[in-house]
C-alpha positions in Angstrom: -80.1 -95.7 -141.1 -82.1 -92.8 -141.5 -85.3 -91.5 -139.9 -86.6 -92.3 -136.5 -84.1 -94.4 -134.5 -85.5 -98.0 -133.4 -85.5 -99.6 -130.0 -82.4 -101.7 -131.1 -80.6 -98.6 -131.8 -81.3 -96.9 -128.8 -80.6 -99.7 -126.8 -77.1 -99.6 -128.4 -76.7 -96.1 -127.9 -77.5 -96.3 -124.3 -75.0 -99.2 -123.8 -72.2 -96.7 -124.7 -69.4 -95.9 -122.2 -70.2 -92.1 -121.8 -67.6 -90.4 -119.7 -69.1 -86.8 -118.6 -66.0 -85.2 -119.1 -66.1 -85.0 -123.0 -69.6 -83.6 -123.0 -68.6 -80.3 -122.4 -67.1 -77.8 -125.0 -63.1 -77.1 -124.9 -63.5 -73.5 -123.8 -63.5 -74.6 -120.1 -63.1 -70.7 -118.7 -66.7 -70.0 -120.6 -69.9 -70.1 -119.1 -70.7 -73.7 -120.5 -72.1 -75.6 -117.0 -74.0 -78.0 -119.1 -73.0 -80.1 -122.3 -74.3 -79.0 -125.6 -76.0 -80.6 -128.4 -73.0 -80.4 -130.6 -70.7 -81.7 -128.3 -72.8 -84.7 -127.6 -73.3 -85.5 -131.3 -69.7 -85.4 -131.7 -69.0 -87.6 -128.6 -71.6 -90.1 -129.6 -69.9 -90.7 -133.0 -66.5 -90.9 -131.4 -67.8 -93.4 -128.8 -69.9 -95.3 -131.6 -66.4 -95.9 -133.1 -64.8 -97.1 -129.9 -67.4 -99.6 -129.1 -67.5 -100.7 -132.5 -63.7 -101.3 -132.5 -63.9 -103.3 -129.7 -66.4 -105.5 -131.1 -67.1 -107.4 -134.2 -70.7 -106.2 -134.7 -71.0 -103.2 -137.5 -70.9 -99.5 -136.4 -73.8 -97.9 -135.5 -75.0 -95.2 -137.9 -77.1 -92.6 -136.5 -78.6 -89.8 -138.3 -78.6 -86.2 -136.9 -82.4 -86.0 -135.9 -82.1 -89.6 -134.1 -78.8 -87.9 -132.1 -80.8 -84.6 -131.4 -83.7 -86.8 -129.5 -81.2 -89.0 -127.7 -79.1 -85.9 -127.0 -82.4 -84.0 -125.6 -83.5 -87.4 -123.5 -79.8 -87.6 -122.0 -79.5 -84.1 -121.1 -82.9 -84.3 -119.3 -81.7 -87.5 -117.1 -81.1 -86.2 -113.6 -78.2 -89.1 -113.0 -76.4 -87.9 -116.0 -76.8 -84.3 -114.9 -75.6 -85.1 -111.6 -72.5 -87.0 -112.9 -71.7 -83.9 -115.2 -71.9 -81.5 -112.8 -69.7 -83.7 -110.5 -67.1 -84.5 -112.6 -66.7 -80.7 -113.8 -66.3 -79.1 -110.2 -63.9 -82.1 -109.6 -62.0 -81.1 -112.7 -61.7 -77.4 -111.9 -61.0 -77.4 -108.0 -58.8 -80.6 -108.0 -55.4 -80.2 -106.0 -52.3 -80.8 -107.0 -50.6 -83.7 -104.6 -47.1 -84.4 -104.2 -45.8 -87.7 -103.2 -44.4 -87.4 -99.4 -41.0 -88.3 -99.0 -40.4 -90.4 -95.9 -37.4 -90.3 -93.8 -34.9 -92.7 -93.8 -35.4 -94.3 -90.3 -32.7 -97.0 -91.1 -29.9 -94.4 -90.0 -28.2 -95.1 -86.6 -28.0 -91.8 -84.5 -24.9 -93.0 -82.6 -23.2 -92.5 -86.0 -24.2 -88.7 -86.1 -22.2 -85.9 -84.9 -23.7 -85.9 -81.3 -23.3 -89.6 -81.0 -20.0 -89.3 -81.8 -19.3 -87.0 -79.0 -20.7 -89.5 -76.3 -18.8 -92.4 -77.7 -15.5 -90.3 -77.5 -12.8 -91.9 -75.4 -12.2 -88.4 -73.5 -15.8 -87.6 -73.3 -15.6 -88.3 -69.3 -12.4 -86.8 -69.0 -12.5 -83.7 -66.7 -10.8 -80.9 -68.7 -10.3 -82.5 -71.8 -11.5 -80.4 -74.6 -14.3 -82.9 -75.8 -15.6 -82.6 -71.8 -15.3 -78.6 -72.5 -17.0 -78.5 -75.7 -20.0 -80.8 -74.5 -20.6 -78.5 -71.5 -20.1 -75.3 -73.7 -22.9 -76.9 -76.0 -25.3 -78.3 -73.5 -24.2 -76.7 -70.6 -24.1 -79.6 -68.5 -20.6 -81.7 -67.9 -20.7 -85.3 -69.0 -21.0 -86.8 -65.6 -23.9 -84.6 -64.7 -25.7 -85.2 -67.8 -25.1 -89.0 -67.4 -26.7 -88.7 -64.2 -29.7 -86.7 -65.4 -30.1 -89.2 -68.2 -30.3 -91.8 -65.7 -32.7 -89.8 -63.8 -35.1 -89.2 -66.7 -35.0 -92.7 -67.6 -36.1 -93.7 -64.3 -38.9 -91.2 -63.8 -40.1 -91.9 -67.6 -39.8 -88.2 -68.5 -40.6 -88.9 -72.2 -43.2 -91.2 -71.5 -43.2 -95.4 -72.2 -40.0 -96.1 -74.0 -40.4 -98.0 -77.2 -38.2 -101.0 -78.3 -38.2 -99.7 -81.9 -37.6 -96.3 -81.3 -34.4 -95.0 -83.1 -34.4 -92.0 -81.0 -32.4 -93.0 -77.7 -33.1 -90.9 -74.5 -29.6 -89.4 -74.5 -30.6 -87.5 -77.9 -33.8 -86.2 -76.6 -32.3 -85.1 -73.4 -29.4 -83.3 -75.5 -32.1 -82.0 -78.0 -33.8 -80.5 -75.2 -31.0 -79.0 -73.4 -29.6 -77.5 -76.7 -33.0 -75.7 -77.1 -32.6 -74.1 -73.6 -29.1 -73.4 -73.8 -28.7 -71.9 -77.3 -32.5 -71.0 -77.8 -32.6 -73.3 -80.8 -35.4 -74.4 -82.9 -36.8 -77.9 -83.9 -35.2 -77.3 -87.7 -31.4 -77.1 -85.7 -32.2 -80.2 -84.1 -33.1 -81.8 -87.8 -29.9 -80.7 -89.0 -27.6 -82.6 -86.4 -30.1 -85.7 -85.6 -32.2 -85.8 -88.6 -35.3 -85.6 -86.4 -38.3 -83.9 -87.8 -39.4 -80.3 -86.3 -42.5 -81.4 -85.3 -41.1 -84.8 -83.3 -38.8 -82.4 -81.6 -41.4 -79.9 -80.4 -43.6 -82.8 -79.1 -40.8 -84.4 -76.9 -39.7 -81.0 -75.9 -43.1 -80.2 -74.5 -43.4 -83.4 -72.9 -39.8 -82.9 -71.5 -40.7 -79.6 -70.1 -44.0 -80.9 -68.1 -42.7 -84.0 -66.9 -39.6 -82.4 -65.6 -41.8 -79.8 -63.7 -44.1 -82.3 -62.4 -41.4 -84.9 -61.2 -38.0 -83.4 -60.8 -38.7 -79.6 -60.2 -39.6 -80.2 -56.2 -36.5 -82.5 -55.9 -34.0 -79.6 -56.5 -36.0 -76.1 -56.1 -37.4 -76.0 -52.2 -37.6 -74.0 -49.5 -34.9 -75.5 -47.0 -35.9 -76.5 -43.4 -33.8 -77.8 -40.3 -30.2 -77.7 -40.4 -30.0 -77.0 -44.1 -31.7 -73.9 -43.3 -29.3 -72.8 -40.4 -26.7 -73.1 -42.6 -28.4 -70.4 -45.0 -28.9 -68.3 -41.8 -25.4 -68.8 -40.6 -23.7 -67.4 -44.4 -26.0 -64.1 -43.7 -25.3 -63.8 -39.9 -21.5 -63.8 -40.7 -22.3 -60.8 -43.1 -24.0 -58.9 -40.5 -27.9 -60.1 -41.1 -28.9 -62.8 -38.6 -32.4 -64.2 -39.5 -32.2 -63.6 -42.8 -33.1 -66.4 -45.2 -32.7 -65.4 -48.6 -33.1 -62.2 -51.2 -36.3 -61.9 -53.2 -36.9 -60.1 -56.8 -38.6 -60.3 -59.8 -37.4 -61.0 -63.1 -39.0 -60.6 -66.5 -39.3 -63.2 -69.8 -39.9 -61.5 -73.1 -42.8 -63.0 -74.7 -42.9 -62.4 -78.5 -46.4 -64.4 -79.3 -48.2 -62.8 -76.7 -51.8 -62.6 -78.0 -53.1 -59.4 -78.7 -55.8 -59.3 -76.0 -53.3 -59.7 -73.4 -50.6 -57.2 -74.6 -52.1 -54.3 -72.5 -51.4 -56.7 -69.4 -48.1 -57.8 -70.5 -46.7 -54.7 -71.3 -45.0 -53.1 -68.5 -41.5 -51.3 -68.0 -39.7 -53.4 -70.3 -41.3 -51.8 -73.2 -42.2 -55.2 -74.7 -44.8 -58.1 -73.7 -43.4 -60.0 -71.0 -43.8 -62.7 -68.2 -42.9 -62.1 -64.7 -41.3 -64.7 -62.1 -40.7 -63.9 -58.5 -37.7 -65.9 -57.2 -36.0 -66.3 -53.9 -32.4 -67.0 -53.6 -29.6 -67.3 -50.8 -26.4 -66.0 -51.0 -24.8 -69.1 -53.0 -27.5 -68.0 -55.5 -29.1 -71.4 -55.0 -32.8 -70.8 -56.0 -35.2 -71.6 -53.0 -38.7 -70.9 -54.6 -40.2 -69.7 -58.2 -43.3 -68.2 -58.5 -46.2 -69.0 -61.3 -46.0 -66.6 -63.9 -47.5 -63.4 -63.9 -48.5 -60.7 -66.7 -45.4 -58.3 -66.8 -47.6 -55.2 -66.1 -48.2 -56.7 -62.7 -46.2 -54.8 -59.8 -44.2 -56.3 -57.1 -46.6 -55.8 -54.2 -49.5 -57.5 -56.2 -47.5 -60.4 -57.1 -46.2 -60.9 -53.6 -49.7 -60.9 -52.4 -50.6 -63.8 -54.9 -47.5 -65.7 -54.3 -47.6 -68.9 -52.0 -44.2 -68.5 -50.1 -43.8 -64.8 -49.1 -47.8 -65.0 -48.4 -46.8 -67.7 -46.0 -44.0 -65.4 -44.1 -46.3 -62.6 -44.4 -48.9 -64.7 -42.2 -46.5 -66.3 -39.8 -46.9 -69.7 -41.3 -43.6 -70.7 -41.5 -40.2 -70.4 -40.1 -41.8 -69.5 -36.7 -39.7 -71.9 -34.4 -36.6 -70.3 -35.4 -34.9 -67.5 -33.3 -31.9 -65.5 -33.8 -30.5 -62.4 -31.8 -29.1 -58.9 -32.6 -26.5 -56.7 -30.8 -27.0 -53.2 -30.1 -24.6 -50.4 -30.2 -23.5 -51.5 -26.7 -23.2 -55.0 -27.4 -26.4 -56.5 -25.3 -28.6 -59.0 -27.0 -31.9 -59.1 -28.1 -33.8 -62.3 -29.0 -36.2 -62.5 -32.2 -38.3 -65.1 -33.5 -38.9 -65.7 -37.3 -37.3 -65.0 -40.3 -37.2 -62.3 -43.0 -36.2 -61.8 -46.9 -34.0 -58.9 -48.2 -36.0 -56.8 -50.9 -35.9 -53.7 -52.8 -38.2 -50.5 -52.1 -40.7 -51.7 -54.4 -42.1 -54.3 -52.2 -44.7 -54.3 -49.3 -43.5 -52.4 -46.2 -43.7 -55.9 -44.2 -42.1 -57.0 -41.3 -40.9 -60.3 -43.2 -39.5 -58.1 -45.9 -36.8 -56.0 -45.3 -35.7 -53.3 -47.6 -33.4 -50.2 -47.7 -34.4 -47.3 -45.6 -35.4 -44.1 -47.8 -36.7 -42.0 -45.1 -33.5 -41.5 -42.7 -30.6 -39.9 -44.0 -28.5 -40.5 -40.9 -24.9 -41.7 -41.3 -25.7 -45.4 -39.8 -28.9 -46.0 -41.6 -27.4 -45.0 -44.9 -24.4 -47.2 -44.4 -26.7 -50.0 -43.4 -28.9 -49.4 -46.5 -25.7 -49.4 -48.8 -24.7 -52.5 -47.1 -28.2 -54.4 -47.6 -28.4 -53.3 -50.9 -24.9 -54.7 -51.9 -25.9 -58.1 -50.2 -29.1 -58.1 -52.1 -27.6 -58.2 -55.4 -27.3 -61.9 -54.9 -30.6 -62.8 -56.7 -29.9 -60.0 -59.4 -26.4 -61.9 -60.2 -28.5 -65.1 -59.9 -30.8 -63.6 -62.8 -27.8 -62.9 -64.9 -26.1 -66.4 -64.4 -29.5 -67.9 -65.0 -30.1 -66.0 -68.6 -26.7 -66.1 -69.6 -26.6 -70.0 -69.1 -30.2 -70.6 -70.7 -30.6 -68.0 -73.6 -34.1 -69.6 -74.1 -35.5 -67.2 -71.0 -33.3 -64.7 -72.2 -34.2 -64.0 -75.8 -38.0 -63.4 -77.0 -39.6 -66.7 -76.3 -41.5 -68.3 -79.6 -44.1 -70.2 -77.9 -47.6 -69.2 -77.7 -48.6 -71.4 -74.7 -48.0 -69.6 -71.6 -47.4 -72.8 -69.5 -44.6 -73.9 -71.9 -42.8 -70.7 -71.0 -43.5 -71.5 -67.3 -42.2 -74.9 -67.3 -39.3 -73.8 -69.4 -38.2 -71.3 -66.8 -38.9 -73.7 -63.9 -36.8 -76.0 -65.2 -33.8 -74.0 -66.2 -34.0 -72.9 -62.6 -33.3 -76.6 -61.0 -30.8 -77.3 -63.7 -29.1 -73.9 -62.5 -29.3 -75.5 -58.9 -27.8 -78.9 -60.3 -24.9 -77.4 -61.7 -24.6 -74.9 -58.8 -23.9 -78.1 -56.8 -21.8 -79.6 -59.4 -19.6 -76.8 -59.6 -19.4 -76.6 -55.4 -20.7 -72.9 -54.8 -23.2 -74.3 -52.5 -20.1 -74.5 -49.9 -18.6 -71.6 -48.3 -15.1 -71.8 -46.7 -15.0 -68.9 -44.7 -11.9 -66.8 -42.8 -11.9 -64.8 -39.9 -10.1 -61.5 -41.3 -10.6 -57.9 -41.1 -14.2 -56.5 -42.0 -12.7 -54.3 -45.1 -12.3 -57.3 -47.3 -8.5 -57.5 -47.0 -6.1 -59.9 -45.6 -4.4 -59.0 -42.5 -1.0 -59.3 -43.7 -2.2 -56.7 -46.7 -3.9 -54.4 -44.5 -4.3 -50.9 -45.8 -5.4 -47.6 -43.9 -9.1 -47.4 -44.2 -10.3 -43.5 -44.4 -13.7 -43.9 -44.0 -14.7 -46.3 -41.4 -18.1 -47.0 -39.9 -19.5 -44.5 -37.4 -20.2 -45.7 -34.0 -21.9 -44.6 -30.7 -19.3 -44.9 -28.3 -18.0 -43.6 -25.0 -17.6 -39.7 -25.3 -14.5 -37.7 -23.5 -14.8 -33.9 -24.0 -10.8 -32.7 -24.6 -10.0 -29.3 -23.0 -9.5 -26.4 -25.3 -11.7 -27.7 -28.0 -15.1 -29.2 -28.6 -13.5 -32.3 -29.5 -15.0 -36.1 -29.0 -12.3 -39.0 -28.4 -14.0 -42.0 -29.2 -12.9 -45.8 -28.6 -14.4 -49.1 -29.6 -17.2 -50.5 -27.0 -16.6 -53.7 -25.4 -18.3 -56.8 -26.4 -20.8 -57.9 -24.3 -20.3 -60.9 -21.9 -22.5 -63.7 -21.3 -24.0 -62.2 -18.0 -25.0 -58.9 -19.9 -27.0 -60.7 -22.4 -30.5 -59.0 -22.5 -29.8 -56.7 -19.8 -30.9 -53.7 -22.1 -33.0 -55.0 -24.9 -33.9 -52.7 -28.0 -37.6 -54.2 -27.9 -39.2 -55.2 -24.4 -39.3 -59.0 -24.2 -42.1 -60.7 -23.0 -41.9 -63.3 -19.9 -43.4 -66.4 -19.3 -43.3 -69.0 -16.9 -42.0 -72.6 -17.4 -43.3 -75.6 -16.1 -41.1 -75.2 -13.0 -42.4 -72.2 -12.1 -39.4 -70.0 -13.4 -39.6 -66.7 -15.5 -38.3 -67.2 -18.9 -37.9 -64.6 -21.4 -40.0 -65.0 -24.8 -38.4 -64.0 -27.9 -39.8 -61.2 -29.6 -42.1 -62.0 -32.8 -41.9 -60.6 -36.1 -44.9 -58.6 -36.4 -46.4 -55.5 -38.0 -46.2 -53.5 -34.7 -42.5 -54.2 -34.4 -41.5 -53.5 -38.1 -39.6 -50.3 -37.2 -38.0 -51.8 -34.2 -36.7 -54.7 -36.2 -35.0 -52.2 -39.0 -33.6 -50.1 -36.0 -32.4 -53.4 -34.5 -30.5 -54.9 -37.5 -29.0 -51.3 -38.4 -27.7 -51.5 -34.7 -26.3 -54.9 -35.1 -24.6 -54.3 -38.2 -22.5 -51.2 -36.9 -21.6 -53.4 -33.7 -20.7 -56.3 -35.7 -18.6 -54.4 -37.6 -16.8 -52.8 -35.1 -16.4 -55.8 -33.2 -14.8 -57.6 -36.2 -17.6 -60.1 -36.5 -18.1 -59.6 -40.3 -16.6 -62.2 -42.6 -15.9 -63.1 -46.4 -15.6 -66.1 -48.5 -12.4 -67.6 -48.4 -12.8 -68.1 -52.5 -12.3 -64.3 -53.0 -8.9 -63.7 -54.4 -6.5 -61.5 -53.1 -6.5 -59.2 -56.2 -10.3 -58.8 -55.6 -10.1 -58.1 -52.2 -7.2 -55.6 -52.8 -8.8 -53.7 -55.9 -12.4 -53.8 -54.9 -12.9 -54.0 -51.2 -16.7 -53.9 -50.6 -16.8 -51.9 -47.7 -14.6 -49.2 -49.2 -17.4 -49.0 -51.7 -20.2 -48.7 -49.6 -18.6 -46.3 -47.3 -17.7 -44.1 -50.2 -21.2 -44.0 -51.4 -22.5 -43.1 -47.4 -20.0 -40.4 -47.6 -21.2 -39.3 -51.0 -24.7 -39.3 -49.4 -23.5 -37.4 -46.8 -21.9 -34.7 -48.8 -24.8 -34.5 -50.9 -26.8 -33.1 -48.4 -24.4 -30.2 -47.5 -24.2 -26.9 -49.2 -21.4 -24.3 -49.5 -22.1 -20.8 -49.5 -21.0 -17.3 -48.0 -21.0 -17.6 -44.3 -23.6 -15.7 -42.1 -20.4 -14.8 -39.6 -18.9 -11.6 -39.6 -15.4 -10.3 -37.5 -14.1 -7.1 -36.6 -11.6 -5.3 -38.3 -8.4 -5.0 -36.7 -8.5 -1.6 -34.2 -12.3 -1.7 -34.6 -15.2 -2.9 -32.6 -17.8 -3.5 -35.6 -18.4 -6.9 -37.0 -18.7 -6.2 -40.8 -15.7 -8.1 -42.4 -16.8 -11.4 -44.0 -14.8 -14.5 -43.2 -15.6 -16.4 -46.6 -17.2 -19.2 -47.3 -19.5 -21.7 -44.9 -21.3 -24.9 -44.4 -25.0 -25.2 -44.6 -27.2 -28.0 -44.2 -30.2 -28.9 -46.6 -31.6 -31.6 -43.9 -32.6 -31.7 -40.2 -29.8 -33.1 -38.2 -30.4 -34.5 -34.4 -27.8 -34.5 -31.7 -25.7 -37.1 -31.8 -25.9 -37.6 -35.7 -22.9 -37.8 -38.1 -22.3 -35.1 -40.4 -19.5 -35.4 -42.5 -15.7 -36.6 -42.3 -12.5 -34.6 -43.0 -10.6 -35.6 -45.7 -7.0 -35.2 -45.9 -3.5 -36.5 -45.3 -2.5 -38.4 -42.2 1.2 -37.0 -40.8 3.0 -38.7 -37.9 6.0 -36.3 -38.3 5.5 -33.2 -36.0 8.6 -31.5 -37.4 6.9 -31.6 -40.9 3.5 -30.4 -39.3 5.3 -27.4 -37.9 6.9 -26.7 -41.1 3.2 -26.7 -42.9 2.1 -24.4 -40.1 5.0 -22.1 -40.7 3.9 -21.9 -44.6 0.4 -21.0 -43.6 -1.5 -24.2 -43.6 -1.7 -24.4 -39.8 -5.6 -23.7 -40.0 -6.3 -27.0 -42.1 -4.5 -29.2 -39.7 -6.2 -31.5 -37.1 -4.6 -33.0 -34.2 -5.5 -35.3 -31.7 -4.5 -35.5 -28.1 -5.5 -39.4 -27.9 -2.5 -40.4 -29.9 0.9 -39.1 -30.1 2.2 -37.2 -33.4 -0.7 -38.3 -35.3 -2.1 -35.1 -37.5 -4.6 -34.7 -40.5 -3.6 -32.2 -43.1 -6.9 -30.9 -44.8 -5.3 -27.9 -46.8 -4.8 -29.7 -50.2 -8.1 -31.0 -50.2 -10.2 -28.1 -48.7 -8.9 -26.1 -51.5 -9.9 -28.5 -54.5 -13.2 -28.8 -52.4 -12.7 -32.3 -51.7 -13.3 -31.8 -47.7 -16.4 -30.1 -46.9 -16.2 -30.5 -43.3 -13.1 -27.8 -43.7 -15.5 -25.1 -44.8 -17.1 -25.2 -41.5 -16.7 -22.2 -39.5 -15.6 -21.3 -35.9 -18.1 -19.0 -34.0 -15.8 -17.2 -31.6 -15.1 -13.7 -31.4 -17.7 -13.6 -34.4 -21.4 -12.2 -34.9 -24.0 -13.6 -36.9 -25.5 -11.1 -39.9 -28.7 -12.7 -39.6 -29.8 -13.3 -36.0 -27.3 -10.4 -34.8 -26.2 -12.9 -31.9 -22.3 -12.4 -30.8 -20.6 -15.4 -30.3 -23.3 -17.7 -31.5 -23.4 -21.1 -30.1 -21.5 -24.1 -31.8 -24.2 -26.8 -33.2 -21.3 -29.5 -33.8 -18.2 -30.8 -32.6 -15.0 -32.8 -33.7 -15.2 -36.3 -33.0 -12.3 -38.5 -33.4 -12.4 -42.1 -33.4 -9.2 -44.6 -32.9 -9.2 -48.4 -34.0 -6.0 -50.7 -33.4 -4.1 -50.8 -36.5 -5.9 -48.1 -38.5 -5.3 -44.3 -38.4 -7.6 -42.1 -36.7 -10.8 -40.7 -38.2 -11.9 -37.0 -37.7 -15.4 -36.0 -38.4 -18.3 -33.6 -37.4 -21.3 -34.6 -35.2 -23.9 -32.8 -34.5 -24.6 -31.5 -30.7 -28.1 -29.8 -31.2 -30.8 -29.7 -33.6 -29.8 -28.4 -36.7 -32.3 -27.1 -39.0 -33.0 -27.2 -42.7 -30.6 -23.9 -44.1 -28.6 -23.6 -41.0 -25.0 -22.9 -41.0 -22.7 -25.7 -39.4 -20.3 -24.3 -36.9 -18.1 -25.7 -34.4 -15.3 -24.6 -32.1 -11.7 -24.5 -33.0 -10.8 -23.6 -29.5 -10.9 -20.6 -27.3 -7.6 -19.5 -28.2 -8.2 -19.6 -31.9 -8.4 -16.3 -33.9 -9.0 -15.8 -37.5 -6.0 -14.6 -39.8 
């Protein structure tokens, strides 16, 4: 047919099935956004042939003119244009989808490696290889693990259990413990149990949140009553009555810290961290864990925003408790309240006892060193906690702050569970000598604690002989208290003593009372040590020797050896121009009665050996004692090597001070000798008059002493 097409032809053309995708040119990358006339003409011929093949009718023949008119009408039709545009963009931006491979959920997890461990015959046999391997991998012994699983099942830690769930609660607990113990990720669990990463993360967060909500308060709490009495009794045996724990902060690295919080979390650790304040006792059992704080927050701010320390500071807890301290004479002072051991970065509050940094006396430094040694309980707890659970030791990869907080608290109560299981919360004490060595293996102590005791002047020398004080009897209690107690009348009208309360006004008095109590407790042999310490530990690493060595080192650090200011006369002359050598000078101020430094030498009990050394020219460095026969201290070798600073102090007799011009200047120190049963005497210098900074320390060797 040629010419103008008829209605029948148009109807036939309009009934053709025309996919819009074939209206476009083959060059899709070109700017052909609408179909061209040539493409429509070609498509109509193709469709005409396709439709004619499907029917028995004669193929429709259209001339080019008719096609052009039909194409023009077709291109101007809005439904056709919309279909073309839609088809074009669907073809251009179509995403390639890959069919998801579903996991095989018919697998029985009890046939996996972890399932075979739980079903092994030796799984519950303590000490077996399977028992040790399970605890190494999941940090909990099998019997404690089974108890914990039952507890999780009863408290519905993982929500409502599904009947058709193929993941038993044992495997969920194992997965969570593995993540906390080894800092594993969900993909690591997938390798063992064929559980998806998203599934592991979902029930791990659910485990943390529900454990903190339902189980945390059961294992981490501040003890009360008889349980707190047991905690305080441990510290009382170690010389700190009334103490209920040690407190410090630890940091957890936060690798996914938001950028807007980095300046708040970037502190001394040089990385973004979260800080947690923890209170532990001597058994390293955790009593309290604070909420997370940003790593740049200091300890004072954390304390003022934490619940338990603020209850102590506001006297809202432990106010019904009383304890007693001894002074140097053995008299008792009663106190009401409790306190914690902290470091120097905490507030100077009455309920937070920290080491003294202002007083450099021998007793104060010894007390501070002893306190720092006991305060290491909390530091050791942090080390054990992070070595046991690497999730809180390594950089944390969770974005959510609450997830990290929940994980830290879960690790803390799991730590308490393991402490109780291993029996470390129960102490077995033994009464023994305070230096940490068995009585049958007793060794000589060269640096004992200096005590204020009865003084006795010895003739021919300014020497002080000291003995141990007599312990107080029940009738002597509170006859001379450190702090004047308040008196109240009871119901019968009798006057009773009211214990001294912990308040800010008594802060310094409390510290002084604790210092004196430690001195008396050591002298009276009341300090004890846990029986579980081995003999080798006590022999090689006695705590008291270490503490006293640090104290003596602190005493030596404030002394200076320099040319002496004293001058003596030459033989046959009356002028004082001959130097006597070096002398001992002070860099701090000493008050009367203060300990200066100990003599260090060899204790000799043979008088003939002493006479032989004196004949050899070493008599000037030998110290004797009138309180004990044939007991001498030879300081010659240590003085020559600079180890005995006390031997550098000079005698003022028959000398003149070149600075002041005084003849026979007054001695400002004296020799103090202390005796203890079963130990050698200890020779030391004690201040008699005020010694200013830069003054030379001199003491009397005796009226008959002459310089060689």
